KOLGU-4560 file (N, C-alpha, C; in nm, 3 decimals, padded with zeros to 5 digits):
<recs>
<n_xx: -02.010 n_yy: -01.132 n_zz: 02.069 ca_xx: -02.007 ca_yy: -00.987 ca_zz: 02.070 c_xx: -01.866 c_yy: -00.943 c_zz: 02.102 mol: A seq: 1 type: MET>
<n_xx: -01.821 n_yy: -00.840 n_zz: 02.034 ca_xx: -01.689 ca_yy: -00.789 ca_zz: 02.060 c_xx: -01.675 c_yy: -00.648 c_zz: 02.009 mol: A seq: 2 type: GLY>
<n_xx: -01.560 n_yy: -00.594 n_zz: 02.031 ca_xx: -01.534 ca_yy: -00.455 ca_zz: 01.991 c_xx: -01.561 c_yy: -00.436 c_zz: 01.841 mol: A seq: 3 type: ARG>
<n_xx: -01.535 n_yy: -00.537 n_zz: 01.761 ca_xx: -01.555 ca_yy: -00.522 ca_zz: 01.617 c_xx: -01.702 c_yy: -00.511 c_zz: 01.579 mol: A seq: 4 type: SER>
<n_xx: -01.793 n_yy: -00.546 n_zz: 01.670 ca_xx: -01.934 ca_yy: -00.539 ca_zz: 01.637 c_xx: -01.989 c_yy: -00.397 c_zz: 01.642 mol: A seq: 5 type: SER>
<n_xx: -01.921 n_yy: -00.307 n_zz: 01.712 ca_xx: -01.962 ca_yy: -00.167 ca_zz: 01.709 c_xx: -01.843 c_yy: -00.083 c_zz: 01.666 mol: A seq: 6 type: ILE>
<n_xx: -01.872 n_yy: 00.030 n_zz: 01.603 ca_xx: -01.766 ca_yy: 00.113 ca_zz: 01.546 c_xx: -01.699 c_yy: 00.200 c_zz: 01.653 mol: A seq: 7 type: THR>
<n_xx: -01.582 n_yy: 00.249 n_zz: 01.617 ca_xx: -01.510 ca_yy: 00.341 ca_zz: 01.706 c_xx: -01.593 c_yy: 00.465 c_zz: 01.735 mol: A seq: 8 type: GLN>
<n_xx: -01.663 n_yy: 00.514 n_zz: 01.633 ca_xx: -01.745 ca_yy: 00.634 ca_zz: 01.651 c_xx: -01.860 c_yy: 00.606 c_zz: 01.748 mol: A seq: 9 type: ARG>
<n_xx: -01.919 n_yy: 00.489 n_zz: 01.736 ca_xx: -02.025 ca_yy: 00.452 ca_zz: 01.831 c_xx: -01.969 c_yy: 00.447 c_zz: 01.973 mol: A seq: 10 type: GLU>
<n_xx: -01.850 n_yy: 00.393 n_zz: 01.989 ca_xx: -01.787 ca_yy: 00.389 ca_zz: 02.121 c_xx: -01.761 c_yy: 00.530 c_zz: 02.172 mol: A seq: 11 type: ILE>
<n_xx: -01.715 n_yy: 00.619 n_zz: 02.085 ca_xx: -01.692 ca_yy: 00.758 ca_zz: 02.126 c_xx: -01.821 c_yy: 00.821 c_zz: 02.179 mol: A seq: 12 type: GLN>
<n_xx: -01.929 n_yy: 00.800 n_zz: 02.107 ca_xx: -02.058 ca_yy: 00.856 ca_zz: 02.148 c_xx: -02.101 c_yy: 00.797 c_zz: 02.282 mol: A seq: 13 type: VAL>
<n_xx: -02.090 n_yy: 00.667 n_zz: 02.296 ca_xx: -02.131 ca_yy: 00.600 ca_zz: 02.420 c_xx: -02.047 c_yy: 00.650 c_zz: 02.538 mol: A seq: 14 type: ILE>
<n_xx: -01.917 n_yy: 00.668 n_zz: 02.518 ca_xx: -01.830 ca_yy: 00.720 ca_zz: 02.624 c_xx: -01.879 c_yy: 00.856 c_zz: 02.673 mol: A seq: 15 type: LYS>
<n_xx: -01.912 n_yy: 00.943 n_zz: 02.580 ca_xx: -01.958 ca_yy: 01.076 ca_zz: 02.618 c_xx: -02.090 c_yy: 01.069 c_zz: 02.695 mol: A seq: 16 type: LEU>
<n_xx: -02.181 n_yy: 00.984 n_zz: 02.649 ca_xx: -02.309 ca_yy: 00.968 ca_zz: 02.719 c_xx: -02.287 c_yy: 00.906 c_zz: 02.857 mol: A seq: 17 type: LEU>
<n_xx: -02.195 n_yy: 00.811 n_zz: 02.865 ca_xx: -02.165 ca_yy: 00.747 ca_zz: 02.994 c_xx: -02.105 c_yy: 00.846 c_zz: 03.092 mol: A seq: 18 type: ALA>
<n_xx: -02.040 n_yy: 00.951 n_zz: 03.039 ca_xx: -01.982 ca_yy: 01.055 ca_zz: 03.124 c_xx: -02.081 c_yy: 01.166 c_zz: 03.155 mol: A seq: 19 type: ASN>
<n_xx: -02.208 n_yy: 01.147 n_zz: 03.120 ca_xx: -02.312 ca_yy: 01.239 ca_zz: 03.160 c_xx: -02.352 c_yy: 01.345 c_zz: 03.059 mol: A seq: 20 type: GLY>
<n_xx: -02.292 n_yy: 01.344 n_zz: 02.940 ca_xx: -02.330 ca_yy: 01.442 ca_zz: 02.840 c_xx: -02.465 c_yy: 01.405 c_zz: 02.780 mol: A seq: 21 type: LEU>
<n_xx: -02.540 n_yy: 01.506 n_zz: 02.741 ca_xx: -02.663 ca_yy: 01.483 ca_zz: 02.667 c_xx: -02.627 c_yy: 01.456 c_zz: 02.521 mol: A seq: 22 type: THR>
<n_xx: -02.724 n_yy: 01.413 n_zz: 02.443 ca_xx: -02.699 ca_yy: 01.390 ca_zz: 02.300 c_xx: -02.655 c_yy: 01.519 c_zz: 02.233 mol: A seq: 23 type: ALA>
<n_xx: -02.715 n_yy: 01.630 n_zz: 02.270 ca_xx: -02.678 ca_yy: 01.759 ca_zz: 02.212 c_xx: -02.536 c_yy: 01.797 c_zz: 02.249 mol: A seq: 24 type: THR>
<n_xx: -02.499 n_yy: 01.778 n_zz: 02.373 ca_xx: -02.363 ca_yy: 01.808 ca_zz: 02.418 c_xx: -02.261 c_yy: 01.717 c_zz: 02.351 mol: A seq: 25 type: GLU>
<n_xx: -02.294 n_yy: 01.589 n_zz: 02.339 ca_xx: -02.205 ca_yy: 01.494 ca_zz: 02.273 c_xx: -02.187 c_yy: 01.532 c_zz: 02.126 mol: A seq: 26 type: ALA>
<n_xx: -02.295 n_yy: 01.575 n_zz: 02.063 ca_xx: -02.288 ca_yy: 01.618 ca_zz: 01.923 c_xx: -02.193 c_yy: 01.736 c_zz: 01.907 mol: A seq: 27 type: ALA>
<n_xx: -02.205 n_yy: 01.833 n_zz: 01.997 ca_xx: -02.115 ca_yy: 01.950 ca_zz: 01.990 c_xx: -01.970 c_yy: 01.908 c_zz: 02.011 mol: A seq: 28 type: LYS>
<n_xx: -01.947 n_yy: 01.819 n_zz: 02.106 ca_xx: -01.811 ca_yy: 01.771 ca_zz: 02.137 c_xx: -01.749 c_yy: 01.702 c_zz: 02.015 mol: A seq: 29 type: GLU>
<n_xx: -01.830 n_yy: 01.626 n_zz: 01.942 ca_xx: -01.780 ca_yy: 01.549 ca_zz: 01.828 c_xx: -01.797 c_yy: 01.622 c_zz: 01.694 mol: A seq: 30 type: LEU>
<n_xx: -01.858 n_yy: 01.742 n_zz: 01.701 ca_xx: -01.882 ca_yy: 01.822 ca_zz: 01.582 c_xx: -01.969 c_yy: 01.748 c_zz: 01.480 mol: A seq: 31 type: ASN>
<n_xx: -02.077 n_yy: 01.688 n_zz: 01.532 ca_xx: -02.175 ca_yy: 01.619 ca_zz: 01.448 c_xx: -02.314 c_yy: 01.663 c_zz: 01.492 mol: A seq: 32 type: ILE>
<n_xx: -02.415 n_yy: 01.627 n_zz: 01.416 ca_xx: -02.553 ca_yy: 01.662 ca_zz: 01.449 c_xx: -02.605 c_yy: 01.572 c_zz: 01.561 mol: A seq: 33 type: ALA>
<n_xx: -02.697 n_yy: 01.626 n_zz: 01.640 ca_xx: -02.758 ca_yy: 01.548 ca_zz: 01.748 c_xx: -02.830 c_yy: 01.425 c_zz: 01.693 mol: A seq: 34 type: ALA>
<n_xx: -02.890 n_yy: 01.436 n_zz: 01.575 ca_xx: -02.956 ca_yy: 01.319 ca_zz: 01.517 c_xx: -02.855 c_yy: 01.209 c_zz: 01.484 mol: A seq: 35 type: VAL>
<n_xx: -02.732 n_yy: 01.249 n_zz: 01.453 ca_xx: -02.627 ca_yy: 01.150 ca_zz: 01.427 c_xx: -02.590 c_yy: 01.077 c_zz: 01.555 mol: A seq: 36 type: THR>
<n_xx: -02.586 n_yy: 01.150 n_zz: 01.666 ca_xx: -02.562 ca_yy: 01.086 ca_zz: 01.797 c_xx: -02.672 c_yy: 00.985 c_zz: 01.824 mol: A seq: 37 type: VAL>
<n_xx: -02.796 n_yy: 01.024 n_zz: 01.799 ca_xx: -02.909 ca_yy: 00.933 ca_zz: 01.819 c_xx: -02.897 c_yy: 00.809 c_zz: 01.730 mol: A seq: 38 type: ASP>
<n_xx: -02.857 n_yy: 00.829 n_zz: 01.605 ca_xx: -02.841 ca_yy: 00.716 ca_zz: 01.513 c_xx: -02.729 c_yy: 00.623 c_zz: 01.558 mol: A seq: 39 type: LYS>
<n_xx: -02.615 n_yy: 00.680 n_zz: 01.596 ca_xx: -02.503 ca_yy: 00.597 ca_zz: 01.643 c_xx: -02.543 c_yy: 00.516 c_zz: 01.767 mol: A seq: 40 type: ARG>
<n_xx: -02.616 n_yy: 00.581 n_zz: 01.856 ca_xx: -02.660 ca_yy: 00.513 ca_zz: 01.978 c_xx: -02.760 c_yy: 00.402 c_zz: 01.945 mol: A seq: 41 type: THR>
<n_xx: -02.855 n_yy: 00.432 n_zz: 01.857 ca_xx: -02.954 ca_yy: 00.332 ca_zz: 01.817 c_xx: -02.885 c_yy: 00.213 c_zz: 01.748 mol: A seq: 42 type: ARG>
<n_xx: -02.791 n_yy: 00.243 n_zz: 01.659 ca_xx: -02.720 ca_yy: 00.135 ca_zz: 01.589 c_xx: -02.644 c_yy: 00.046 c_zz: 01.688 mol: A seq: 43 type: ASP>
<n_xx: -02.576 n_yy: 00.107 n_zz: 01.784 ca_xx: -02.502 ca_yy: 00.030 ca_zz: 01.885 c_xx: -02.598 c_yy: -00.053 c_zz: 01.970 mol: A seq: 44 type: ALA>
<n_xx: -02.713 n_yy: 00.007 n_zz: 02.007 ca_xx: -02.812 ca_yy: -00.067 ca_zz: 02.087 c_xx: -02.860 c_yy: -00.191 c_zz: 02.012 mol: A seq: 45 type: ARG>
<n_xx: -02.885 n_yy: -00.175 n_zz: 01.884 ca_xx: -02.932 ca_yy: -00.288 ca_zz: 01.803 c_xx: -02.824 c_yy: -00.396 c_zz: 01.792 mol: A seq: 46 type: LEU>
<n_xx: -02.701 n_yy: -00.354 n_zz: 01.767 ca_xx: -02.590 ca_yy: -00.449 ca_zz: 01.753 c_xx: -02.565 c_yy: -00.527 c_zz: 01.881 mol: A seq: 47 type: LYS>
<n_xx: -02.580 n_yy: -00.461 n_zz: 01.996 ca_xx: -02.550 ca_yy: -00.525 ca_zz: 02.124 c_xx: -02.675 c_yy: -00.573 c_zz: 02.197 mol: A seq: 48 type: LEU>
<n_xx: -02.790 n_yy: -00.559 n_zz: 02.132 ca_xx: -02.917 ca_yy: -00.606 ca_zz: 02.187 c_xx: -02.948 c_yy: -00.539 c_zz: 02.322 mol: A seq: 49 type: ASP>
<n_xx: -02.925 n_yy: -00.408 n_zz: 02.329 ca_xx: -02.950 ca_yy: -00.333 ca_zz: 02.453 c_xx: -03.090 c_yy: -00.272 c_zz: 02.448 mol: A seq: 50 type: ALA>
<n_xx: -03.157 n_yy: -00.271 n_zz: 02.563 ca_xx: -03.293 ca_yy: -00.220 ca_zz: 02.572 c_xx: -03.299 c_yy: -00.067 c_zz: 02.575 mol: A seq: 51 type: ASN>
<n_xx: -03.196 n_yy: -00.004 n_zz: 02.628 ca_xx: -03.193 ca_yy: 00.141 ca_zz: 02.642 c_xx: -03.048 c_yy: 00.185 c_zz: 02.659 mol: A seq: 52 type: ASN>
<n_xx: -03.027 n_yy: 00.314 n_zz: 02.678 ca_xx: -02.890 ca_yy: 00.368 ca_zz: 02.689 c_xx: -02.818 c_yy: 00.311 c_zz: 02.811 mol: A seq: 53 type: ILE>
<n_xx: -02.888 n_yy: 00.306 n_zz: 02.924 ca_xx: -02.825 ca_yy: 00.253 ca_zz: 03.046 c_xx: -02.780 c_yy: 00.109 c_zz: 03.025 mol: A seq: 54 type: ALA>
<n_xx: -02.863 n_yy: 00.030 n_zz: 02.962 ca_xx: -02.830 ca_yy: -00.109 ca_zz: 02.934 c_xx: -02.711 c_yy: -00.116 c_zz: 02.837 mol: A seq: 55 type: HIS>
<n_xx: -02.711 n_yy: -00.029 n_zz: 02.736 ca_xx: -02.600 ca_yy: -00.023 ca_zz: 02.640 c_xx: -02.468 c_yy: 00.007 c_zz: 02.711 mol: A seq: 56 type: LEU>
<n_xx: -02.469 n_yy: 00.105 n_zz: 02.800 ca_xx: -02.349 ca_yy: 00.141 ca_zz: 02.874 c_xx: -02.303 c_yy: 00.024 c_zz: 02.961 mol: A seq: 57 type: ILE>
<n_xx: -02.397 n_yy: -00.042 n_zz: 03.028 ca_xx: -02.363 ca_yy: -00.158 ca_zz: 03.112 c_xx: -02.299 c_yy: -00.269 c_zz: 03.029 mol: A seq: 58 type: ALA>
<n_xx: -02.355 n_yy: -00.298 n_zz: 02.914 ca_xx: -02.300 ca_yy: -00.401 ca_zz: 02.825 c_xx: -02.158 c_yy: -00.364 c_zz: 02.783 mol: A seq: 59 type: ILE>
<n_xx: -02.138 n_yy: -00.238 n_zz: 02.750 ca_xx: -02.005 ca_yy: -00.193 ca_zz: 02.708 c_xx: -01.903 c_yy: -00.207 c_zz: 02.819 mol: A seq: 60 type: CYS>
<n_xx: -01.941 n_yy: -00.175 n_zz: 02.943 ca_xx: -01.849 ca_yy: -00.194 ca_zz: 03.055 c_xx: -01.820 c_yy: -00.342 c_zz: 03.078 mol: A seq: 61 type: PHE>
<n_xx: -01.923 n_yy: -00.424 n_zz: 03.076 ca_xx: -01.905 ca_yy: -00.568 ca_zz: 03.098 c_xx: -01.814 c_yy: -00.632 c_zz: 02.995 mol: A seq: 62 type: ARG>
<n_xx: -01.815 n_yy: -00.578 n_zz: 02.874 ca_xx: -01.736 ca_yy: -00.635 ca_zz: 02.765 c_xx: -01.608 c_yy: -00.556 c_zz: 02.738 mol: A seq: 63 type: ASN>
<n_xx: -01.569 n_yy: -00.473 n_zz: 02.835 ca_xx: -01.446 ca_yy: -00.395 ca_zz: 02.829 c_xx: -01.438 c_yy: -00.301 c_zz: 02.708 mol: A seq: 64 type: SER>
<n_xx: -01.551 n_yy: -00.257 n_zz: 02.659 ca_xx: -01.552 ca_yy: -00.157 ca_zz: 02.553 c_xx: -01.537 c_yy: -00.018 c_zz: 02.613 mol: A seq: 65 type: LEU>
<n_xx: -01.576 n_yy: -00.004 n_zz: 02.739 ca_xx: -01.558 ca_yy: 00.119 ca_zz: 02.817 c_xx: -01.487 c_yy: 00.082 c_zz: 02.945 mol: A seq: 66 type: LEU>
<n_xx: -01.408 n_yy: 00.177 n_zz: 02.996 ca_xx: -01.337 ca_yy: 00.155 ca_zz: 03.121 c_xx: -01.359 c_yy: 00.274 c_zz: 03.213 mol: A seq: 67 type: LYS>
<n_xx: -01.360 n_yy: 00.249 n_zz: 03.343 ca_xx: -01.368 ca_yy: 00.356 ca_zz: 03.441 c_xx: -01.237 c_yy: 00.430 c_zz: 03.445 mol: A seq: 68 type: LEU>
<n_xx: -01.244 n_yy: 00.561 n_zz: 03.466 ca_xx: -01.120 ca_yy: 00.640 ca_zz: 03.476 c_xx: -01.069 c_yy: 00.639 c_zz: 03.617 mol: A seq: 69 type: LYS>
</recs>
């Protein structure tokens, strides 16, 4: 597993969710539909074998895809 397994857009969505935004808020921030946020999140979860959003975020931190500010 590595950064190449998920897209930059998926990482952008995950970052916003990790910072506490809802799917609707993340969609507005990225100027995309909320269903697109859901799709990006689902795709990333499948690629990284995550059970849920919290697990997805944890995997991303463990693999240095996300960093604490």
